[in-house]
Backbone as numpy.savetxt, mean C-alpha at the origin, in Angstrom:
# Nx Ny Nz CAx CAy CAz Cx Cy Cz
18.35 37.22 -55.71 19.27 36.57 -54.81 18.47 35.80 -53.74
18.95 34.63 -53.40 18.27 33.75 -52.45 18.84 33.97 -51.05
17.97 34.25 -50.07 18.42 34.39 -48.67 18.09 33.11 -47.92
19.02 32.64 -47.15 18.84 31.41 -46.39 18.17 31.73 -45.07
17.06 31.03 -44.80 16.36 31.22 -43.52 16.56 29.98 -42.67
16.63 30.21 -41.39 16.82 29.11 -40.45 15.50 28.82 -39.74
15.27 27.55 -39.45 14.05 27.19 -38.75 13.38 26.00 -39.41
12.20 25.70 -38.93 11.44 24.55 -39.43 10.11 25.04 -39.98
9.63 24.29 -40.91 8.31 24.61 -41.45 7.24 24.05 -40.52
6.03 24.51 -40.73 4.92 24.05 -39.90 4.68 22.55 -40.09
4.82 22.06 -41.28 4.62 20.63 -41.56 5.66 19.81 -40.80
6.90 20.23 -40.81 7.96 19.50 -40.09 7.66 19.46 -38.59
7.23 20.56 -38.03 6.90 20.60 -36.60 5.71 19.69 -36.29
4.71 19.66 -37.16 3.54 18.81 -36.95 3.94 17.33 -37.00
4.82 16.96 -37.91 5.27 15.56 -38.02 6.02 15.16 -36.75
6.89 16.01 -36.26 7.63 15.71 -35.03 6.67 15.58 -33.85
5.68 16.46 -33.75 4.71 16.36 -32.66 3.89 15.08 -32.76
3.55 14.66 -33.97 2.81 13.41 -34.16 3.64 12.21 -33.73
4.90 12.19 -34.08 5.79 11.10 -33.68 5.94 11.07 -32.16
6.13 12.22 -31.54 6.28 12.28 -30.07 5.01 11.84 -29.36
3.85 12.22 -29.88 2.58 11.83 -29.26 2.37 10.33 -29.34
2.70 9.73 -30.49 2.52 8.28 -30.61 3.50 7.53 -29.72
4.73 8.00 -29.59 5.69 7.36 -28.68 5.25 7.50 -27.23
4.74 8.65 -26.86 4.27 8.86 -25.50 3.07 7.97 -25.18
2.20 7.76 -26.15 1.05 6.89 -25.90 1.48 5.44 -25.71
2.54 5.02 -26.37 3.04 3.66 -26.19 3.73 3.48 -24.85
4.54 4.44 -24.45 5.33 4.34 -23.23 4.52 4.76 -22.01
3.58 5.66 -22.16 2.83 6.19 -21.03 2.07 5.15 -20.25
1.44 4.20 -20.93 0.68 3.15 -20.25 1.56 2.28 -19.37
2.74 1.95 -19.87 3.68 1.14 -19.10 4.16 1.91 -17.88
4.40 3.19 -18.04 4.85 4.01 -16.91 3.81 4.11 -15.81
2.55 4.26 -16.19 1.47 4.34 -15.20 1.32 3.02 -14.47
1.39 1.91 -15.20 1.29 0.59 -14.56 2.44 0.36 -13.59
3.63 0.76 -13.98 4.80 0.63 -13.09 4.65 1.46 -11.84
4.13 2.66 -11.99 3.91 3.53 -10.83 2.88 2.92 -9.89
1.77 2.42 -10.43 0.74 1.82 -9.58 1.25 0.57 -8.88
2.04 -0.22 -9.56 2.62 -1.42 -8.95 3.53 -1.04 -7.78
4.34 -0.01 -7.97 5.22 0.45 -6.89 4.41 0.99 -5.72
3.33 1.71 -6.00 2.48 2.24 -4.93 1.82 1.11 -4.13
1.38 0.07 -4.81 0.76 -1.07 -4.12 1.76 -1.74 -3.18
2.99 -1.94 -3.66 4.02 -2.55 -2.82 4.36 -1.64 -1.65
4.41 -0.35 -1.88 4.70 0.60 -0.81 3.62 0.56 0.26
2.36 0.50 -0.15 1.28 0.44 0.83 1.33 -0.85 1.64
1.65 -1.98 1.00 1.78 -3.24 1.74 2.92 -3.17 2.75
4.03 -2.55 2.36 5.16 -2.40 3.29 4.80 -1.45 4.43
4.07 -0.38 4.14 3.62 0.54 5.18 2.74 -0.18 6.18
1.83 -1.00 5.69 0.96 -1.78 6.57 1.78 -2.73 7.43
2.74 -3.42 6.84 3.59 -4.35 7.60 4.39 -3.62 8.68
4.96 -2.49 8.33 5.75 -1.72 9.31 4.87 -1.19 10.44
3.66 -0.78 10.12 2.73 -0.29 11.15 2.33 -1.42 12.09
2.05 -2.59 11.52 1.69 -3.74 12.35 2.83 -4.08 13.29
4.06 -4.07 12.80 5.22 -4.36 13.65 5.35 -3.33 14.76
5.23 -2.06 14.42 5.37 -1.00 15.43 4.30 -1.10 16.51
3.06 -1.38 16.11 1.99 -1.47 17.10 2.07 -2.76 17.92
2.69 -3.79 17.37 2.96 -4.99 18.17 3.94 -4.66 19.30
4.99 -3.92 18.97 5.95 -3.49 20.00 5.26 -2.61 21.03
4.35 -1.75 20.57 3.65 -0.87 21.49 2.74 -1.67 22.42
2.08 -2.71 21.91 1.24 -3.56 22.76 2.09 -4.24 23.82
3.27 -4.71 23.42 4.15 -5.37 24.37 4.69 -4.40 25.41
5.15 -3.23 24.97 5.75 -2.28 25.91 4.72 -1.65 26.84
3.48 -1.49 26.39 2.45 -0.91 27.25 1.74 -1.96 28.09
1.87 -3.23 27.71 1.19 -4.30 28.43 -0.32 -4.28 28.22
-0.77 -3.73 27.09 -2.21 -3.64 26.80 -2.52 -4.23 25.44
-3.74 -4.66 25.27 -4.19 -5.20 23.99 -4.47 -4.07 23.01
-4.18 -4.33 21.75 -4.48 -3.38 20.68 -5.35 -4.11 19.66
-6.47 -3.47 19.29 -7.41 -4.07 18.35 -7.33 -3.35 17.00
-7.22 -4.13 15.93 -7.22 -3.60 14.57 -8.57 -3.87 13.93
-9.11 -2.89 13.24 -10.34 -3.04 12.47 -10.03 -2.70 11.02
-10.36 -3.60 10.12 -10.16 -3.42 8.69 -11.52 -3.39 8.02
-11.73 -2.41 7.17 -12.99 -2.34 6.42 -12.78 -1.46 5.20
-12.98 -2.04 4.04 -12.77 -1.29 2.80 -11.31 -0.91 2.65
-11.04 0.35 2.45 -9.66 0.83 2.33 -9.11 1.35 3.66
-9.89 1.27 4.72 -9.52 1.88 6.00 -8.99 0.85 6.99
-8.00 1.29 7.78 -7.45 0.51 8.88 -7.47 1.40 10.11
-7.93 0.86 11.22 -7.98 1.61 12.47 -7.47 0.71 13.59
-6.64 1.26 14.46 -6.13 0.51 15.60 -6.32 1.34 16.86
-6.73 0.67 17.94 -6.92 1.35 19.22 -6.72 0.35 20.35
-6.47 0.88 21.55 -6.34 0.01 22.72 -7.67 -0.67 23.00
-7.59 -1.87 23.55 -8.80 -2.60 23.92 -8.60 -3.19 25.31
-9.41 -2.91 26.27 -10.54 -1.99 26.22 -10.05 -0.54 26.20
-10.84 0.29 25.59 -10.50 1.70 25.43 -10.88 2.46 26.70
-9.96 3.26 27.20 -10.26 4.11 28.35 -11.03 5.35 27.88
-11.57 6.10 28.82 -12.46 7.22 28.48 -11.81 8.28 27.58
-10.59 8.67 27.89 -9.99 9.80 27.18 -9.02 9.36 26.08
-8.99 8.09 25.72 -8.04 7.62 24.71 -8.60 7.79 23.30
-7.72 8.16 22.42 -8.11 8.29 21.02 -7.60 7.08 20.23
-7.85 7.08 18.96 -7.41 6.00 18.09 -5.89 6.07 17.94
-5.21 4.93 18.03 -3.75 4.89 17.88 -3.32 5.09 16.44
-4.04 4.48 15.52 -3.65 4.51 14.11 -4.91 4.51 13.26
-4.94 5.38 12.29 -6.07 5.46 11.37 -5.53 5.83 10.00
-5.73 4.96 9.03 -5.18 5.22 7.69 -6.16 4.71 6.65
-6.28 5.47 5.59 -7.07 5.05 4.44 -6.09 4.82 3.29
-6.04 3.59 2.82 -5.14 3.23 1.73 -5.83 3.46 0.40
-5.04 3.75 -0.61 -5.59 3.99 -1.94 -5.73 2.70 -2.73
-4.77 1.80 -2.59 -4.74 0.60 -3.43 -5.11 -0.69 -2.69
-4.99 -0.73 -1.37 -5.30 -1.95 -0.62 -6.77 -1.93 -0.22
-7.44 -3.07 -0.42 -8.84 -3.21 -0.02 -8.95 -4.38 0.94
-9.74 -4.20 2.01 -9.95 -5.24 3.02 -11.44 -5.58 3.11
-11.75 -6.86 3.22 -13.07 -7.27 3.65 -13.16 -6.94 5.13
-14.35 -6.71 5.68 -14.45 -6.41 7.12 -13.86 -7.55 7.95
-12.85 -7.23 8.75 -12.19 -8.21 9.60 -11.49 -7.51 10.74
-11.19 -8.27 11.79 -10.52 -7.73 12.97 -9.43 -8.69 13.41
-8.42 -8.13 14.06 -7.49 -8.95 14.82 -7.01 -8.14 16.00
-6.42 -8.82 16.96 -6.03 -8.15 18.19 -4.62 -8.60 18.58
-3.81 -7.63 19.02 -2.53 -7.96 19.65 -2.79 -8.15 21.14
-2.29 -9.25 21.70 -2.40 -9.41 23.14 -1.31 -8.58 23.81
-1.25 -8.60 25.13 -0.28 -7.75 25.84 1.16 -8.19 25.61
1.36 -9.40 25.04 2.70 -9.86 24.70 3.10 -9.49 23.28
2.19 -8.86 22.53 2.51 -8.39 21.19 2.24 -9.39 20.09
1.54 -10.49 20.38 1.22 -11.47 19.34 -0.24 -11.35 18.92
-0.51 -11.70 17.68 -1.83 -11.45 17.08 -2.72 -12.68 17.13
-4.02 -12.40 17.28 -5.04 -13.42 17.12 -6.26 -12.79 16.48
-6.79 -13.29 15.40 -6.22 -14.34 14.56 -4.95 -13.85 13.89
-4.14 -14.76 13.43 -2.81 -14.38 12.97 -2.73 -14.08 11.48
-3.84 -14.12 10.77 -3.82 -13.82 9.35 -4.90 -12.82 8.98
-4.56 -11.95 8.04 -5.56 -11.05 7.47 -5.48 -11.16 5.95
-6.59 -10.89 5.32 -6.66 -10.95 3.86 -6.82 -9.53 3.33
-6.06 -9.26 2.28 -6.11 -7.95 1.63 -6.13 -8.17 0.13
-6.52 -7.14 -0.58 -6.58 -7.22 -2.04 -6.02 -5.94 -2.63
-5.12 -6.10 -3.61 -4.63 -4.96 -4.39 -4.95 -5.24 -5.85
-5.88 -4.50 -6.39 -6.32 -4.77 -7.75 -7.00 -6.12 -7.82
-6.49 -7.00 -8.68 -7.04 -8.35 -8.81 -6.24 -9.38 -8.03
-5.25 -8.97 -7.27 -4.38 -9.89 -6.53 -4.82 -9.94 -5.08
-5.04 -11.15 -4.58 -5.40 -11.35 -3.18 -4.15 -11.67 -2.38
-4.02 -11.05 -1.20 -2.86 -11.25 -0.34 -3.30 -11.84 0.98
-2.47 -12.72 1.52 -2.67 -13.29 2.84 -1.48 -12.87 3.68
-1.71 -12.04 4.70 -0.64 -11.55 5.54 -0.62 -12.32 6.85
0.49 -12.99 7.13 0.67 -13.71 8.39 1.26 -12.72 9.39
0.43 -12.25 10.30 0.80 -11.17 11.21 1.98 -11.54 12.09
1.94 -12.72 12.71 3.03 -13.11 13.61 4.35 -13.27 12.88
4.32 -13.71 11.62 5.55 -13.79 10.83 6.08 -12.40 10.49
5.18 -11.47 10.24 5.60 -10.09 9.96 6.34 -9.52 11.16
5.83 -9.82 12.36 6.44 -9.30 13.58 7.82 -9.90 13.81
7.94 -11.21 13.59 9.17 -11.93 13.92 10.27 -11.67 12.90
9.93 -11.63 11.63 10.94 -11.48 10.58 11.29 -10.02 10.37
12.55 -9.77 10.08 12.95 -8.39 9.82 12.60 -7.99 8.39
12.55 -8.93 7.47 12.16 -8.63 6.09 10.70 -8.97 5.93
9.83 -8.02 6.22 8.40 -8.30 6.24 7.81 -8.53 4.85
8.51 -8.14 3.79 7.96 -8.33 2.45 7.82 -9.81 2.12
8.66 -10.66 2.71 8.60 -12.09 2.39 7.43 -12.78 3.06
6.73 -12.14 3.96 5.61 -12.77 4.66 4.27 -12.40 4.05
4.29 -11.68 2.95 3.05 -11.32 2.27 2.88 -12.28 1.11
1.92 -13.18 1.23 1.68 -14.17 0.19 0.46 -13.81 -0.62
0.29 -14.50 -1.72 -0.91 -14.33 -2.53 -1.70 -15.63 -2.51
-2.97 -15.55 -2.76 -3.81 -16.74 -2.79 -4.89 -16.55 -3.84
-5.46 -17.64 -4.25 -6.56 -17.61 -5.22 -7.87 -17.71 -4.48
-8.91 -17.08 -5.01 -10.24 -17.17 -4.40 -10.83 -18.53 -4.63
């Protein structure tokens, strides 16, 4: 007499695992690229929002704020710095890269020089600081340029 067993054979399970692995390898690369693209945009928006906030702080305090960009790091502090003052803002970005450059907010909250250059992957960005401050949608003020 034949008894019916339920389940899958080892070969059937191996074939299903092979199909799932090949599908994951096709879709996985696209997912990682999408995640990195979203992270790059998020970091650019974080930088824009920080610049806007520190512009308001320069205006409200009536003091100059100096930004230093180098590599993946951004640092902002009052200028001239008093004895007991610490750094206002210090952040290391994962995806944004800066050539060594500086800009300063005057006591009215406007920047000089008014542009900074950043790079995310192979894309070069030109950020117009004063436009970022004035416009409420700061994403539209981040342009790209060719070397």
